[in-house]
The first five atom37 places (N, CA, C, CB, O) and aatype in JSON, in Angstrom:
{
  "aatype": [12, 15, 16, 1, 0, 11, 6, 18, 11, 0, 11, 5, 10, 11, 19, 11, 15, 11, 18, 15, 0, 1, 15, 18, 2, 1, 4, 6, 10, 4, 7, 1, 15, 1, 0, 18, 10, 1, 8, 18, 7, 9, 4, 1, 9, 4, 13, 1, 11, 10, 0, 15, 6, 7, 11, 9, 14, 7, 19, 11, 11, 0, 9, 17],
  "atom_mask": [
    [1, 1, 1, 1, 1],
    [1, 1, 1, 1, 1],
    [1, 1, 1, 1, 1],
    [1, 1, 1, 1, 1],
    [1, 1, 1, 1, 1],
    [1, 1, 1, 1, 1],
    [1, 1, 1, 1, 1],
    [1, 1, 1, 1, 1],
    [1, 1, 1, 1, 1],
    [1, 1, 1, 1, 1],
    [1, 1, 1, 1, 1],
    [1, 1, 1, 1, 1],
    [1, 1, 1, 1, 1],
    [1, 1, 1, 1, 1],
    [1, 1, 1, 1, 1],
    [1, 1, 1, 1, 1],
    [1, 1, 1, 1, 1],
    [1, 1, 1, 1, 1],
    [1, 1, 1, 1, 1],
    [1, 1, 1, 1, 1],
    [1, 1, 1, 1, 1],
    [1, 1, 1, 1, 1],
    [1, 1, 1, 1, 1],
    [1, 1, 1, 1, 1],
    [1, 1, 1, 1, 1],
    [1, 1, 1, 1, 1],
    [1, 1, 1, 1, 1],
    [1, 1, 1, 1, 1],
    [1, 1, 1, 1, 1],
    [1, 1, 1, 1, 1],
    [1, 1, 1, 0, 1],
    [1, 1, 1, 1, 1],
    [1, 1, 1, 1, 1],
    [1, 1, 1, 1, 1],
    [1, 1, 1, 1, 1],
    [1, 1, 1, 1, 1],
    [1, 1, 1, 1, 1],
    [1, 1, 1, 1, 1],
    [1, 1, 1, 1, 1],
    [1, 1, 1, 1, 1],
    [1, 1, 1, 0, 1],
    [1, 1, 1, 1, 1],
    [1, 1, 1, 1, 1],
    [1, 1, 1, 1, 1],
    [1, 1, 1, 1, 1],
    [1, 1, 1, 1, 1],
    [1, 1, 1, 1, 1],
    [1, 1, 1, 1, 1],
    [1, 1, 1, 1, 1],
    [1, 1, 1, 1, 1],
    [1, 1, 1, 1, 1],
    [1, 1, 1, 1, 1],
    [1, 1, 1, 1, 1],
    [1, 1, 1, 0, 1],
    [1, 1, 1, 1, 1],
    [1, 1, 1, 1, 1],
    [1, 1, 1, 1, 1],
    [1, 1, 1, 0, 1],
    [1, 1, 1, 1, 1],
    [1, 1, 1, 1, 1],
    [1, 1, 1, 1, 1],
    [1, 1, 1, 1, 1],
    [1, 1, 1, 1, 1],
    [1, 1, 1, 1, 1]
  ],
  "atom_positions": [
    [[26.06, -3.82, -18.27], [24.78, -4.46, -18.07], [23.68, -3.48, -18.46], [24.61, -4.93, -16.6], [23.7, -2.33, -18.04]],
    [[22.74, -3.91, -19.25], [21.66, -3.04, -19.71], [20.67, -2.77, -18.58], [20.93, -3.67, -20.92], [20.64, -3.48, -17.58]],
    [[19.87, -1.73, -18.76], [18.9, -1.37, -17.73], [17.83, -2.45, -17.58], [18.24, -0.03, -18.06], [17.33, -2.68, -16.48]],
    [[17.5, -3.1, -18.68], [16.5, -4.16, -18.62], [17.01, -5.33, -17.77], [16.14, -4.64, -20.04], [16.26, -5.92, -16.98]],
    [[18.28, -5.66, -17.95], [18.88, -6.75, -17.17], [18.95, -6.38, -15.69], [20.29, -7.08, -17.71], [18.73, -7.22, -14.83]],
    [[19.26, -5.11, -15.41], [19.32, -4.64, -14.02], [17.96, -4.73, -13.36], [19.85, -3.2, -13.95], [17.84, -5.15, -12.21]],
    [[16.92, -4.33, -14.1], [15.56, -4.39, -13.55], [15.16, -5.83, -13.26], [14.56, -3.76, -14.53], [14.56, -6.12, -12.22]],
    [[15.49, -6.73, -14.17], [15.17, -8.14, -13.98], [15.89, -8.7, -12.75], [15.54, -8.95, -15.23], [15.3, -9.41, -11.94]],
    [[17.17, -8.36, -12.63], [17.96, -8.86, -11.51], [17.44, -8.3, -10.19], [19.44, -8.49, -11.69], [17.34, -9.03, -9.2]],
    [[17.1, -7.02, -10.16], [16.58, -6.4, -8.95], [15.24, -7.02, -8.56], [16.42, -4.88, -9.14], [14.97, -7.22, -7.37]],
    [[14.41, -7.32, -9.54], [13.11, -7.93, -9.28], [13.3, -9.34, -8.7], [12.26, -7.97, -10.57], [12.59, -9.74, -7.78]],
    [[14.24, -10.06, -9.27], [14.53, -11.42, -8.81], [15.01, -11.42, -7.35], [15.58, -12.08, -9.71], [14.67, -12.31, -6.58]],
    [[15.79, -10.42, -6.99], [16.37, -10.37, -5.65], [15.38, -9.91, -4.59], [17.57, -9.46, -5.65], [15.63, -10.09, -3.4]],
    [[14.26, -9.32, -5.01], [13.25, -8.88, -4.05], [12.43, -10.03, -3.48], [12.34, -7.88, -4.7], [11.71, -9.85, -2.49]],
    [[12.54, -11.2, -4.09], [11.82, -12.37, -3.6], [12.34, -12.71, -2.2], [12.0, -13.59, -4.58], [13.55, -12.74, -1.97]],
    [[11.42, -12.96, -1.28], [11.82, -13.25, 0.09], [12.63, -14.54, 0.16], [10.59, -13.36, 1.0], [12.32, -15.53, -0.5]],
    [[13.68, -14.49, 0.98], [14.5, -15.68, 1.16], [13.86, -16.62, 2.19], [15.92, -15.29, 1.6], [12.93, -16.24, 2.91]],
    [[14.37, -17.81, 2.24], [13.82, -18.84, 3.13], [13.99, -18.47, 4.6], [14.49, -20.18, 2.85], [13.1, -18.72, 5.41]],
    [[15.12, -17.86, 4.94], [15.42, -17.47, 6.32], [15.59, -15.96, 6.4], [16.7, -18.18, 6.83], [16.16, -15.35, 5.5]],
    [[15.09, -15.37, 7.48], [15.15, -13.92, 7.62], [16.57, -13.4, 7.78], [14.3, -13.48, 8.8], [16.86, -12.26, 7.43]],
    [[17.47, -14.21, 8.32], [18.85, -13.79, 8.53], [19.59, -13.6, 7.2], [19.6, -14.81, 9.4], [20.61, -12.91, 7.16]],
    [[19.08, -14.18, 6.14], [19.73, -14.07, 4.83], [19.39, -12.77, 4.1], [19.34, -15.23, 3.97], [20.03, -12.43, 3.11]],
    [[18.4, -12.05, 4.57], [17.98, -10.83, 3.87], [19.03, -9.73, 4.04], [16.61, -10.35, 4.4], [19.67, -9.62, 5.08]],
    [[19.19, -8.94, 3.0], [20.11, -7.82, 3.05], [19.59, -6.7, 2.16], [21.53, -8.25, 2.61], [18.76, -6.92, 1.28]],
    [[20.08, -5.52, 2.42], [19.6, -4.33, 1.73], [20.19, -4.2, 0.33], [19.92, -3.09, 2.54], [21.34, -4.57, 0.09]],
    [[19.38, -3.68, -0.58], [19.82, -3.42, -1.94], [19.33, -2.05, -2.37], [19.31, -4.51, -2.91], [18.29, -1.58, -1.91]],
    [[20.08, -1.43, -3.24], [19.7, -0.14, -3.79], [18.4, -0.29, -4.57], [20.83, 0.44, -4.7], [18.24, -1.24, -5.34]],
    [[17.46, 0.64, -4.36], [16.18, 0.58, -5.05], [16.31, 0.92, -6.53], [15.2, 1.51, -4.39], [15.47, 0.5, -7.34]],
    [[17.34, 1.67, -6.89], [17.48, 2.1, -8.27], [18.26, 1.12, -9.13], [18.15, 3.44, -8.31], [17.85, 0.8, -10.25]],
    [[19.4, 0.63, -8.62], [20.26, -0.21, -9.46], [20.41, -1.63, -8.94], [21.61, 0.41, -9.58], [20.9, -2.49, -9.67]],
    [[20.02, -1.9, -7.69], [20.12, -3.25, -7.15], [21.45, -3.58, -6.51], [0.0, 0.0, 0.0], [21.68, -4.73, -6.12]],
    [[22.33, -2.61, -6.38], [23.65, -2.82, -5.79], [23.5, -3.15, -4.3], [24.54, -1.58, -5.99], [22.7, -2.53, -3.6]],
    [[24.29, -4.12, -3.82], [24.19, -4.52, -2.41], [25.24, -3.85, -1.53], [24.31, -6.02, -2.3], [25.04, -3.71, -0.33]],
    [[26.33, -3.44, -2.11], [27.4, -2.82, -1.31], [27.24, -1.3, -1.27], [28.78, -3.18, -1.9], [26.62, -0.7, -2.14]],
    [[27.8, -0.7, -0.22], [27.78, 0.75, -0.01], [26.35, 1.27, 0.0], [28.59, 1.47, -1.11], [26.04, 2.27, -0.66]],
    [[25.48, 0.62, 0.72], [24.05, 0.97, 0.83], [23.87, 1.98, 1.94], [23.19, -0.29, 1.09], [24.38, 1.79, 3.04]],
    [[23.14, 3.05, 1.67], [22.85, 4.08, 2.67], [21.42, 3.86, 3.17], [23.02, 5.52, 2.07], [20.46, 4.07, 2.43]],
    [[21.28, 3.45, 4.41], [19.97, 3.09, 4.96], [18.99, 4.25, 4.95], [20.12, 2.58, 6.36], [17.81, 4.08, 4.62]],
    [[19.47, 5.43, 5.31], [18.6, 6.59, 5.44], [17.91, 6.92, 4.12], [19.4, 7.79, 5.92], [16.76, 7.36, 4.12]],
    [[18.6, 6.73, 3.02], [18.07, 7.08, 1.7], [17.57, 5.86, 0.92], [19.13, 7.79, 0.9], [16.77, 6.01, 0.0]],
    [[18.01, 4.68, 1.27], [17.56, 3.47, 0.61], [18.21, 3.23, -0.75], [0.0, 0.0, 0.0], [17.69, 2.46, -1.57]],
    [[19.34, 3.89, -0.98], [20.06, 3.74, -2.25], [21.55, 3.58, -1.99], [19.8, 4.95, -3.17], [22.02, 3.81, -0.88]],
    [[22.29, 3.18, -3.02], [23.74, 3.01, -2.87], [24.45, 4.35, -3.0], [24.28, 2.01, -3.93], [23.84, 5.35, -3.37]],
    [[25.73, 4.36, -2.7], [26.5, 5.61, -2.72], [26.62, 6.2, -4.12], [27.88, 5.37, -2.15], [26.68, 7.42, -4.27]],
    [[26.67, 5.35, -5.13], [26.82, 5.83, -6.51], [25.56, 6.56, -6.96], [27.13, 4.66, -7.46], [25.63, 7.66, -7.51]],
    [[24.42, 5.95, -6.71], [23.15, 6.59, -7.06], [22.93, 7.84, -6.22], [21.98, 5.61, -6.87], [22.42, 8.84, -6.72]],
    [[23.31, 7.78, -4.94], [23.19, 8.95, -4.07], [24.0, 10.12, -4.6], [23.64, 8.6, -2.64], [23.51, 11.25, -4.65]],
    [[25.23, 9.85, -5.01], [26.1, 10.91, -5.51], [25.54, 11.52, -6.79], [27.52, 10.37, -5.76], [25.57, 12.74, -6.97]],
    [[25.02, 10.66, -7.67], [24.47, 11.14, -8.93], [23.24, 12.02, -8.69], [24.1, 9.95, -9.84], [23.12, 13.09, -9.27]],
    [[22.33, 11.56, -7.83], [21.12, 12.32, -7.55], [21.42, 13.6, -6.77], [20.15, 11.46, -6.76], [20.77, 14.62, -7.0]],
    [[22.39, 13.56, -5.87], [22.75, 14.74, -5.1], [23.36, 15.81, -6.0], [23.72, 14.38, -3.99], [23.07, 16.99, -5.82]],
    [[24.2, 15.42, -6.95], [24.81, 16.4, -7.83], [23.79, 17.01, -8.79], [25.94, 15.75, -8.62], [23.97, 18.14, -9.26]],
    [[22.72, 16.26, -9.09], [21.65, 16.78, -9.94], [20.66, 17.62, -9.14], [20.92, 15.63, -10.63], [19.79, 18.28, -9.72]],
    [[20.77, 17.6, -7.8], [19.89, 18.38, -6.94], [18.53, 17.74, -6.74], [0.0, 0.0, 0.0], [17.57, 18.44, -6.45]],
    [[18.43, 16.44, -6.87], [17.15, 15.74, -6.76], [16.86, 15.22, -5.36], [17.12, 14.61, -7.73], [15.76, 14.72, -5.11]],
    [[17.82, 15.32, -4.44], [17.61, 14.9, -3.05], [17.48, 16.17, -2.21], [18.79, 13.97, -2.53], [18.45, 16.93, -2.09]],
    [[16.31, 16.41, -1.63], [16.12, 17.64, -0.87], [16.99, 17.69, 0.38], [14.68, 17.78, -0.49], [17.11, 16.71, 1.1]],
    [[17.59, 18.83, 0.62], [18.42, 19.04, 1.81], [19.85, 18.61, 1.64], [0.0, 0.0, 0.0], [20.64, 18.79, 2.57]],
    [[20.22, 18.04, 0.5], [21.58, 17.59, 0.27], [22.2, 18.5, -0.78], [21.61, 16.11, -0.18], [21.63, 18.74, -1.85]],
    [[23.39, 19.0, -0.46], [24.06, 19.92, -1.36], [25.52, 19.49, -1.48], [23.95, 21.39, -0.87], [26.14, 19.12, -0.49]],
    [[26.05, 19.55, -2.7], [27.44, 19.16, -2.92], [28.35, 20.2, -2.27], [27.74, 19.02, -4.44], [28.16, 21.41, -2.43]],
    [[29.34, 19.7, -1.54], [30.27, 20.59, -0.85], [31.26, 21.22, -1.84], [31.03, 19.83, 0.25], [31.8, 20.55, -2.71]],
    [[31.47, 22.51, -1.68], [32.45, 23.23, -2.49], [33.47, 23.82, -1.53], [31.77, 24.37, -3.38], [33.12, 24.56, -0.61]],
    [[34.72, 23.49, -1.73], [35.77, 23.94, -0.83], [36.31, 25.28, -1.21], [36.89, 22.96, -0.79], [37.21, 25.8, -0.55]]
  ]
}
């Protein structure tokens, strides 16, 4: 899926639903609904990518 399509889909999903019980969290970067981390507001895949690049303050990749 292209980035343009992802942006369109994410924008479409931000529209408020008819009932509040239907609302659910989505990643702010890619729009993924599963594996959402509330504290950061993004999915696990985006979190891992940003953490490995060092773009999330206070998060460091573990080295065994």
